[in-house]
Each structure stands twice: as C-alpha cells, then as structure tokens.
HTML snippet that shows the backbone in 3Dmol.js (N, CA, C, O; Angstrom):
<script src="https://3Dmol.org/build/3Dmol-min.js"></script>
<div id="view" style="width:600px;height:400px;position:relative"></div>
<script>
const pdb = `
ATOM      1  N   MET A   1      10.352   0.888 -15.603  1.00  0.00           N
ATOM      2  CA  MET A   1       9.508  -0.166 -16.110  1.00  0.00           C
ATOM      3  C   MET A   1       8.259  -0.188 -15.241  1.00  0.00           C
ATOM      4  O   MET A   1       8.291   0.223 -14.082  1.00  0.00           O
ATOM      5  N   GLN A   2       7.162  -0.669 -15.808  1.00  0.00           N
ATOM      6  CA  GLN A   2       5.911  -0.727 -15.064  1.00  0.00           C
ATOM      7  C   GLN A   2       5.304  -2.119 -15.138  1.00  0.00           C
ATOM      8  O   GLN A   2       5.592  -2.910 -16.037  1.00  0.00           O
ATOM      9  N   GLY A   3       4.455  -2.382 -14.158  1.00  0.00           N
ATOM     10  CA  GLY A   3       3.759  -3.656 -14.111  1.00  0.00           C
ATOM     11  C   GLY A   3       2.498  -3.545 -13.289  1.00  0.00           C
ATOM     12  O   GLY A   3       2.172  -2.488 -12.749  1.00  0.00           O
ATOM     13  N   THR A   4       1.798  -4.656 -13.207  1.00  0.00           N
ATOM     14  CA  THR A   4       0.541  -4.739 -12.481  1.00  0.00           C
ATOM     15  C   THR A   4       0.692  -5.748 -11.356  1.00  0.00           C
ATOM     16  O   THR A   4       1.270  -6.817 -11.552  1.00  0.00           O
ATOM     17  N   VAL A   5       0.180  -5.418 -10.182  1.00  0.00           N
ATOM     18  CA  VAL A   5       0.266  -6.316  -9.038  1.00  0.00           C
ATOM     19  C   VAL A   5      -0.545  -7.578  -9.335  1.00  0.00           C
ATOM     20  O   VAL A   5      -1.750  -7.512  -9.580  1.00  0.00           O
ATOM     21  N   ALA A   6       0.136  -8.729  -9.310  1.00  0.00           N
ATOM     22  CA  ALA A   6      -0.541 -10.017  -9.487  1.00  0.00           C
ATOM     23  C   ALA A   6      -0.873 -10.615  -8.127  1.00  0.00           C
ATOM     24  O   ALA A   6      -1.965 -11.146  -7.919  1.00  0.00           O
ATOM     25  N   THR A   7       0.091 -10.523  -7.195  1.00  0.00           N
ATOM     26  CA  THR A   7      -0.126 -11.023  -5.841  1.00  0.00           C
ATOM     27  C   THR A   7       0.537 -10.072  -4.855  1.00  0.00           C
ATOM     28  O   THR A   7       1.522  -9.408  -5.178  1.00  0.00           O
ATOM     29  N   PHE A   8      -0.021 -10.017  -3.644  1.00  0.00           N
ATOM     30  CA  PHE A   8       0.601  -9.268  -2.563  1.00  0.00           C
ATOM     31  C   PHE A   8       0.177  -9.902  -1.254  1.00  0.00           C
ATOM     32  O   PHE A   8      -1.014 -10.084  -0.998  1.00  0.00           O
ATOM     33  N   ASP A   9       1.163 -10.240  -0.420  1.00  0.00           N
ATOM     34  CA  ASP A   9       0.905 -10.816   0.892  1.00  0.00           C
ATOM     35  C   ASP A   9       1.152  -9.732   1.936  1.00  0.00           C
ATOM     36  O   ASP A   9       2.302  -9.358   2.162  1.00  0.00           O
ATOM     37  N   PRO A  10       0.105  -9.218   2.577  1.00  0.00           N
ATOM     38  CA  PRO A  10       0.300  -8.149   3.548  1.00  0.00           C
ATOM     39  C   PRO A  10       1.083  -8.567   4.791  1.00  0.00           C
ATOM     40  O   PRO A  10       1.648  -7.715   5.477  1.00  0.00           O
ATOM     41  N   ASP A  11       1.124  -9.852   5.086  1.00  0.00           N
ATOM     42  CA  ASP A  11       1.884 -10.326   6.250  1.00  0.00           C
ATOM     43  C   ASP A  11       3.391 -10.295   5.984  1.00  0.00           C
ATOM     44  O   ASP A  11       4.159  -9.820   6.820  1.00  0.00           O
ATOM     45  N   THR A  12       3.811 -10.800   4.824  1.00  0.00           N
ATOM     46  CA  THR A  12       5.237 -10.822   4.493  1.00  0.00           C
ATOM     47  C   THR A  12       5.658  -9.575   3.723  1.00  0.00           C
ATOM     48  O   THR A  12       6.849  -9.289   3.596  1.00  0.00           O
ATOM     49  N   ARG A  13       4.672  -8.830   3.207  1.00  0.00           N
ATOM     50  CA  ARG A  13       4.895  -7.607   2.417  1.00  0.00           C
ATOM     51  C   ARG A  13       5.715  -7.892   1.166  1.00  0.00           C
ATOM     52  O   ARG A  13       6.550  -7.084   0.757  1.00  0.00           O
ATOM     53  N   THR A  14       5.466  -9.051   0.564  1.00  0.00           N
ATOM     54  CA  THR A  14       6.101  -9.459  -0.686  1.00  0.00           C
ATOM     55  C   THR A  14       5.015  -9.712  -1.724  1.00  0.00           C
ATOM     56  O   THR A  14       3.838  -9.843  -1.389  1.00  0.00           O
ATOM     57  N   GLY A  15       5.424  -9.777  -2.986  1.00  0.00           N
ATOM     58  CA  GLY A  15       4.433 -10.046  -4.014  1.00  0.00           C
ATOM     59  C   GLY A  15       5.064 -10.275  -5.363  1.00  0.00           C
ATOM     60  O   GLY A  15       6.285 -10.377  -5.491  1.00  0.00           O
ATOM     61  N   THR A  16       4.207 -10.355  -6.378  1.00  0.00           N
ATOM     62  CA  THR A  16       4.660 -10.503  -7.753  1.00  0.00           C
ATOM     63  C   THR A  16       3.933  -9.496  -8.628  1.00  0.00           C
ATOM     64  O   THR A  16       2.803  -9.089  -8.359  1.00  0.00           O
ATOM     65  N   LEU A  17       4.629  -9.114  -9.680  1.00  0.00           N
ATOM     66  CA  LEU A  17       4.081  -8.194 -10.673  1.00  0.00           C
ATOM     67  C   LEU A  17       4.072  -8.883 -12.020  1.00  0.00           C
ATOM     68  O   LEU A  17       4.919  -9.733 -12.295  1.00  0.00           O
ATOM     69  N   VAL A  18       3.117  -8.519 -12.860  1.00  0.00           N
ATOM     70  CA  VAL A  18       3.142  -8.904 -14.263  1.00  0.00           C
ATOM     71  C   VAL A  18       3.581  -7.650 -15.009  1.00  0.00           C
ATOM     72  O   VAL A  18       2.878  -6.639 -15.031  1.00  0.00           O
ATOM     73  N   LEU A  19       4.749  -7.738 -15.614  1.00  0.00           N
ATOM     74  CA  LEU A  19       5.288  -6.593 -16.344  1.00  0.00           C
ATOM     75  C   LEU A  19       4.557  -6.415 -17.666  1.00  0.00           C
ATOM     76  O   LEU A  19       3.835  -7.308 -18.110  1.00  0.00           O
ATOM     77  N   ASP A  20       4.743  -5.270 -18.286  1.00  0.00           N
ATOM     78  CA  ASP A  20       4.043  -4.974 -19.538  1.00  0.00           C
ATOM     79  C   ASP A  20       4.399  -5.936 -20.662  1.00  0.00           C
ATOM     80  O   ASP A  20       3.631  -6.091 -21.611  1.00  0.00           O
ATOM     81  N   ASP A  21       5.566  -6.591 -20.563  1.00  0.00           N
ATOM     82  CA  ASP A  21       5.941  -7.577 -21.591  1.00  0.00           C
ATOM     83  C   ASP A  21       5.370  -8.968 -21.298  1.00  0.00           C
ATOM     84  O   ASP A  21       5.620  -9.915 -22.044  1.00  0.00           O
ATOM     85  N   GLY A  22       4.594  -9.089 -20.195  1.00  0.00           N
ATOM     86  CA  GLY A  22       3.957 -10.359 -19.853  1.00  0.00           C
ATOM     87  C   GLY A  22       4.748 -11.219 -18.887  1.00  0.00           C
ATOM     88  O   GLY A  22       4.231 -12.225 -18.400  1.00  0.00           O
ATOM     89  N   SER A  23       5.984 -10.853 -18.597  1.00  0.00           N
ATOM     90  CA  SER A  23       6.786 -11.650 -17.676  1.00  0.00           C
ATOM     91  C   SER A  23       6.420 -11.318 -16.230  1.00  0.00           C
ATOM     92  O   SER A  23       5.905 -10.238 -15.938  1.00  0.00           O
ATOM     93  N   GLU A  24       6.696 -12.270 -15.330  1.00  0.00           N
ATOM     94  CA  GLU A  24       6.431 -12.058 -13.907  1.00  0.00           C
ATOM     95  C   GLU A  24       7.725 -11.683 -13.205  1.00  0.00           C
ATOM     96  O   GLU A  24       8.808 -12.140 -13.570  1.00  0.00           O
ATOM     97  N   LEU A  25       7.585 -10.835 -12.182  1.00  0.00           N
ATOM     98  CA  LEU A  25       8.740 -10.384 -11.424  1.00  0.00           C
ATOM     99  C   LEU A  25       8.333 -10.303  -9.968  1.00  0.00           C
ATOM    100  O   LEU A  25       7.387  -9.595  -9.624  1.00  0.00           O
ATOM    101  N   ALA A  26       9.050 -11.035  -9.098  1.00  0.00           N
ATOM    102  CA  ALA A  26       8.766 -11.012  -7.664  1.00  0.00           C
ATOM    103  C   ALA A  26       9.454  -9.814  -7.029  1.00  0.00           C
ATOM    104  O   ALA A  26      10.522  -9.393  -7.472  1.00  0.00           O
ATOM    105  N   PHE A  27       8.835  -9.271  -5.991  1.00  0.00           N
ATOM    106  CA  PHE A  27       9.496  -8.197  -5.251  1.00  0.00           C
ATOM    107  C   PHE A  27       9.556  -8.559  -3.776  1.00  0.00           C
ATOM    108  O   PHE A  27       8.610  -9.124  -3.227  1.00  0.00           O
ATOM    109  N   PRO A  28      10.685  -8.227  -3.132  1.00  0.00           N
ATOM    110  CA  PRO A  28      10.877  -8.556  -1.720  1.00  0.00           C
ATOM    111  C   PRO A  28      10.285  -7.489  -0.802  1.00  0.00           C
ATOM    112  O   PRO A  28       9.866  -6.427  -1.261  1.00  0.00           O
ATOM    113  N   GLU A  29      10.256  -7.778   0.478  1.00  0.00           N
ATOM    114  CA  GLU A  29       9.732  -6.844   1.478  1.00  0.00           C
ATOM    115  C   GLU A  29      10.499  -5.528   1.453  1.00  0.00           C
ATOM    116  O   GLU A  29       9.904  -4.466   1.634  1.00  0.00           O
ATOM    117  N   ALA A  30      11.810  -5.581   1.233  1.00  0.00           N
ATOM    118  CA  ALA A  30      12.622  -4.358   1.218  1.00  0.00           C
ATOM    119  C   ALA A  30      12.194  -3.404   0.108  1.00  0.00           C
ATOM    120  O   ALA A  30      12.220  -2.189   0.304  1.00  0.00           O
ATOM    121  N   ALA A  31      11.801  -3.923  -1.047  1.00  0.00           N
ATOM    122  CA  ALA A  31      11.337  -3.076  -2.155  1.00  0.00           C
ATOM    123  C   ALA A  31      10.007  -2.427  -1.808  1.00  0.00           C
ATOM    124  O   ALA A  31       9.768  -1.270  -2.154  1.00  0.00           O
ATOM    125  N   PHE A  32       9.139  -3.168  -1.126  1.00  0.00           N
ATOM    126  CA  PHE A  32       7.872  -2.594  -0.686  1.00  0.00           C
ATOM    127  C   PHE A  32       8.119  -1.541   0.393  1.00  0.00           C
ATOM    128  O   PHE A  32       7.514  -0.469   0.357  1.00  0.00           O
ATOM    129  N   ALA A  33       9.000  -1.833   1.354  1.00  0.00           N
ATOM    130  CA  ALA A  33       9.312  -0.883   2.425  1.00  0.00           C
ATOM    131  C   ALA A  33       9.874   0.416   1.855  1.00  0.00           C
ATOM    132  O   ALA A  33       9.572   1.494   2.368  1.00  0.00           O
ATOM    133  N   ALA A  34      10.687   0.329   0.802  1.00  0.00           N
ATOM    134  CA  ALA A  34      11.278   1.517   0.180  1.00  0.00           C
ATOM    135  C   ALA A  34      10.236   2.379  -0.516  1.00  0.00           C
ATOM    136  O   ALA A  34      10.492   3.545  -0.819  1.00  0.00           O
ATOM    137  N   SER A  35       9.069   1.815  -0.770  1.00  0.00           N
ATOM    138  CA  SER A  35       8.024   2.558  -1.487  1.00  0.00           C
ATOM    139  C   SER A  35       7.330   3.600  -0.628  1.00  0.00           C
ATOM    140  O   SER A  35       6.848   4.610  -1.140  1.00  0.00           O
ATOM    141  N   GLY A  36       7.280   3.360   0.672  1.00  0.00           N
ATOM    142  CA  GLY A  36       6.519   4.237   1.549  1.00  0.00           C
ATOM    143  C   GLY A  36       5.027   3.953   1.529  1.00  0.00           C
ATOM    144  O   GLY A  36       4.258   4.622   2.220  1.00  0.00           O
ATOM    145  N   LEU A  37       4.613   2.967   0.744  1.00  0.00           N
ATOM    146  CA  LEU A  37       3.199   2.588   0.675  1.00  0.00           C
ATOM    147  C   LEU A  37       2.829   1.727   1.871  1.00  0.00           C
ATOM    148  O   LEU A  37       3.695   1.104   2.485  1.00  0.00           O
ATOM    149  N   ARG A  38       1.543   1.691   2.202  1.00  0.00           N
ATOM    150  CA  ARG A  38       1.090   0.872   3.330  1.00  0.00           C
ATOM    151  C   ARG A  38       0.448  -0.431   2.886  1.00  0.00           C
ATOM    152  O   ARG A  38       0.465  -1.408   3.635  1.00  0.00           O
ATOM    153  N   HIS A  39      -0.115  -0.469   1.692  1.00  0.00           N
ATOM    154  CA  HIS A  39      -0.719  -1.694   1.175  1.00  0.00           C
ATOM    155  C   HIS A  39      -0.818  -1.610  -0.338  1.00  0.00           C
ATOM    156  O   HIS A  39      -0.697  -0.532  -0.921  1.00  0.00           O
ATOM    157  N   LEU A  40      -1.038  -2.754  -0.966  1.00  0.00           N
ATOM    158  CA  LEU A  40      -1.239  -2.843  -2.408  1.00  0.00           C
ATOM    159  C   LEU A  40      -2.470  -3.690  -2.663  1.00  0.00           C
ATOM    160  O   LEU A  40      -2.863  -4.504  -1.827  1.00  0.00           O
ATOM    161  N   ARG A  41      -3.072  -3.492  -3.817  1.00  0.00           N
ATOM    162  CA  ARG A  41      -4.208  -4.326  -4.208  1.00  0.00           C
ATOM    163  C   ARG A  41      -3.914  -4.971  -5.564  1.00  0.00           C
ATOM    164  O   ARG A  41      -3.187  -4.420  -6.390  1.00  0.00           O
ATOM    165  N   GLN A  42      -4.487  -6.133  -5.764  1.00  0.00           N
ATOM    166  CA  GLN A  42      -4.314  -6.841  -7.024  1.00  0.00           C
ATOM    167  C   GLN A  42      -4.831  -5.967  -8.163  1.00  0.00           C
ATOM    168  O   GLN A  42      -5.897  -5.362  -8.050  1.00  0.00           O
ATOM    169  N   GLY A  43      -4.080  -5.900  -9.254  1.00  0.00           N
ATOM    170  CA  GLY A  43      -4.459  -5.106 -10.415  1.00  0.00           C
ATOM    171  C   GLY A  43      -3.923  -3.682 -10.395  1.00  0.00           C
ATOM    172  O   GLY A  43      -4.058  -2.960 -11.382  1.00  0.00           O
ATOM    173  N   GLN A  44      -3.320  -3.269  -9.292  1.00  0.00           N
ATOM    174  CA  GLN A  44      -2.783  -1.917  -9.172  1.00  0.00           C
ATOM    175  C   GLN A  44      -1.527  -1.774 -10.027  1.00  0.00           C
ATOM    176  O   GLN A  44      -0.697  -2.682 -10.068  1.00  0.00           O
ATOM    177  N   ARG A  45      -1.383  -0.637 -10.710  1.00  0.00           N
ATOM    178  CA  ARG A  45      -0.205  -0.364 -11.533  1.00  0.00           C
ATOM    179  C   ARG A  45       0.920   0.183 -10.660  1.00  0.00           C
ATOM    180  O   ARG A  45       0.692   1.001  -9.768  1.00  0.00           O
ATOM    181  N   LEU A  46       2.134  -0.281 -10.931  1.00  0.00           N
ATOM    182  CA  LEU A  46       3.309   0.177 -10.194  1.00  0.00           C
ATOM    183  C   LEU A  46       4.460   0.451 -11.146  1.00  0.00           C
ATOM    184  O   LEU A  46       4.564  -0.151 -12.215  1.00  0.00           O
ATOM    185  N   THR A  47       5.312   1.360 -10.739  1.00  0.00           N
ATOM    186  CA  THR A  47       6.597   1.564 -11.387  1.00  0.00           C
ATOM    187  C   THR A  47       7.606   0.750 -10.595  1.00  0.00           C
ATOM    188  O   THR A  47       7.540   0.701  -9.367  1.00  0.00           O
ATOM    189  N   VAL A  48       8.537   0.114 -11.291  1.00  0.00           N
ATOM    190  CA  VAL A  48       9.497  -0.783 -10.659  1.00  0.00           C
ATOM    191  C   VAL A  48      10.911  -0.289 -10.926  1.00  0.00           C
ATOM    192  O   VAL A  48      11.275  -0.009 -12.068  1.00  0.00           O
ATOM    193  N   GLU A  49      11.701  -0.185  -9.869  1.00  0.00           N
ATOM    194  CA  GLU A  49      13.125   0.125 -10.000  1.00  0.00           C
ATOM    195  C   GLU A  49      13.896  -1.158  -9.709  1.00  0.00           C
ATOM    196  O   GLU A  49      13.641  -1.833  -8.712  1.00  0.00           O
ATOM    197  N   THR A  50      14.848  -1.490 -10.593  1.00  0.00           N
ATOM    198  CA  THR A  50      15.636  -2.712 -10.434  1.00  0.00           C
ATOM    199  C   THR A  50      17.126  -2.390 -10.410  1.00  0.00           C
ATOM    200  O   THR A  50      17.565  -1.327 -10.849  1.00  0.00           O
ATOM    201  N   ASP A  51      17.892  -3.352  -9.878  1.00  0.00           N
ATOM    202  CA  ASP A  51      19.343  -3.223  -9.911  1.00  0.00           C
ATOM    203  C   ASP A  51      19.872  -3.883 -11.188  1.00  0.00           C
ATOM    204  O   ASP A  51      19.091  -4.305 -12.040  1.00  0.00           O
ATOM    205  N   ALA A  52      21.174  -3.968 -11.314  1.00  0.00           N
ATOM    206  CA  ALA A  52      21.796  -4.516 -12.525  1.00  0.00           C
ATOM    207  C   ALA A  52      21.435  -5.979 -12.774  1.00  0.00           C
ATOM    208  O   ALA A  52      21.438  -6.433 -13.918  1.00  0.00           O
ATOM    209  N   GLU A  53      21.124  -6.718 -11.708  1.00  0.00           N
ATOM    210  CA  GLU A  53      20.765  -8.137 -11.846  1.00  0.00           C
ATOM    211  C   GLU A  53      19.264  -8.338 -11.981  1.00  0.00           C
ATOM    212  O   GLU A  53      18.784  -9.470 -11.919  1.00  0.00           O
ATOM    213  N   ARG A  54      18.522  -7.259 -12.165  1.00  0.00           N
ATOM    214  CA  ARG A  54      17.063  -7.244 -12.305  1.00  0.00           C
ATOM    215  C   ARG A  54      16.351  -7.607 -11.009  1.00  0.00           C
ATOM    216  O   ARG A  54      15.213  -8.075 -11.029  1.00  0.00           O
ATOM    217  N   GLY A  55      17.022  -7.390  -9.887  1.00  0.00           N
ATOM    218  CA  GLY A  55      16.369  -7.531  -8.592  1.00  0.00           C
ATOM    219  C   GLY A  55      15.602  -6.250  -8.298  1.00  0.00           C
ATOM    220  O   GLY A  55      16.103  -5.153  -8.546  1.00  0.00           O
ATOM    221  N   VAL A  56      14.412  -6.381  -7.779  1.00  0.00           N
ATOM    222  CA  VAL A  56      13.577  -5.209  -7.502  1.00  0.00           C
ATOM    223  C   VAL A  56      14.077  -4.521  -6.237  1.00  0.00           C
ATOM    224  O   VAL A  56      14.196  -5.149  -5.185  1.00  0.00           O
ATOM    225  N   ILE A  57      14.368  -3.223  -6.345  1.00  0.00           N
ATOM    226  CA  ILE A  57      14.839  -2.478  -5.192  1.00  0.00           C
ATOM    227  C   ILE A  57      13.777  -1.505  -4.661  1.00  0.00           C
ATOM    228  O   ILE A  57      13.860  -1.048  -3.521  1.00  0.00           O
ATOM    229  N   ARG A  58      12.769  -1.192  -5.508  1.00  0.00           N
ATOM    230  CA  ARG A  58      11.714  -0.281  -5.065  1.00  0.00           C
ATOM    231  C   ARG A  58      10.526  -0.378  -6.003  1.00  0.00           C
ATOM    232  O   ARG A  58      10.687  -0.476  -7.220  1.00  0.00           O
ATOM    233  N   VAL A  59       9.346  -0.349  -5.433  1.00  0.00           N
ATOM    234  CA  VAL A  59       8.121  -0.222  -6.209  1.00  0.00           C
ATOM    235  C   VAL A  59       7.467   1.095  -5.797  1.00  0.00           C
ATOM    236  O   VAL A  59       7.599   1.531  -4.653  1.00  0.00           O
ATOM    237  N   SER A  60       6.768   1.719  -6.726  1.00  0.00           N
ATOM    238  CA  SER A  60       6.097   2.977  -6.416  1.00  0.00           C
ATOM    239  C   SER A  60       4.907   3.168  -7.357  1.00  0.00           C
ATOM    240  O   SER A  60       4.779   2.490  -8.377  1.00  0.00           O
ATOM    241  N   LEU A  61       4.055   4.100  -6.988  1.00  0.00           N
ATOM    242  CA  LEU A  61       2.932   4.427  -7.846  1.00  0.00           C
ATOM    243  C   LEU A  61       3.438   5.209  -9.053  1.00  0.00           C
ATOM    244  O   LEU A  61       4.309   6.064  -8.896  1.00  0.00           O
ATOM    245  N   PRO A  62       2.919   4.942 -10.258  1.00  0.00           N
ATOM    246  CA  PRO A  62       3.370   5.684 -11.432  1.00  0.00           C
ATOM    247  C   PRO A  62       3.167   7.180 -11.248  1.00  0.00           C
ATOM    248  O   PRO A  62       2.109   7.627 -10.805  1.00  0.00           O
ATOM    249  N   GLY A  63       4.191   7.944 -11.593  1.00  0.00           N
ATOM    250  CA  GLY A  63       4.112   9.390 -11.505  1.00  0.00           C
ATOM    251  C   GLY A  63       4.408   9.961 -10.131  1.00  0.00           C
ATOM    252  O   GLY A  63       4.446  11.181  -9.965  1.00  0.00           O
ATOM    253  N   ILE A  64       4.619   9.092  -9.132  1.00  0.00           N
ATOM    254  CA  ILE A  64       4.947   9.549  -7.781  1.00  0.00           C
ATOM    255  C   ILE A  64       6.319   9.012  -7.416  1.00  0.00           C
ATOM    256  O   ILE A  64       6.527   7.800  -7.371  1.00  0.00           O
ATOM    257  N   ASP A  65       7.250   9.909  -7.159  1.00  0.00           N
ATOM    258  CA  ASP A  65       8.610   9.466  -6.838  1.00  0.00           C
ATOM    259  C   ASP A  65       8.843   9.393  -5.372  1.00  0.00           C
ATOM    260  O   ASP A  65       9.938   9.036  -4.937  1.00  0.00           O
TER     261      ASP A  65
END
`;
const viewer = $3Dmol.createViewer("view");
viewer.addModel(pdb, "pdb");
viewer.setStyle({}, {cartoon: {color: "spectrum"}});
viewer.zoomTo();
viewer.render();
</script>
C-alpha cells in the first residue's frame, strides 16, 4: 500500500500518512527506523508495510526495498 507523508516529527521520528484511499495512518519510530531513511518531508510518497492488525512495521520509498 502507498501513501503520502502528512506529518513527520524528526525528534520522535514518528508521523502520519494519508493513504491513497484518503484514510490517515500513523507510523511509529520503529517503522521509520526499519526504513533505513534519515528524514522525510511532507508530501513525500512512501510504501507502507503493515502487520495483520494494520500496524505499520516499515515505511520505504516506492520501488526501493
């Protein structure tokens, strides 16, 4: 699934995404840490990996695994 960064706090390394269906999804610091990314900007597109309960486990740039 993909979404767009709506918010990102560089201090806590948490944020929210607006998914393509219009819903919002928060991601924790652990999902950002799993990405290997150093920062995010508002409006940036991301691919989102979730667990069975729809908790975000990893965010990444589209097309980059």
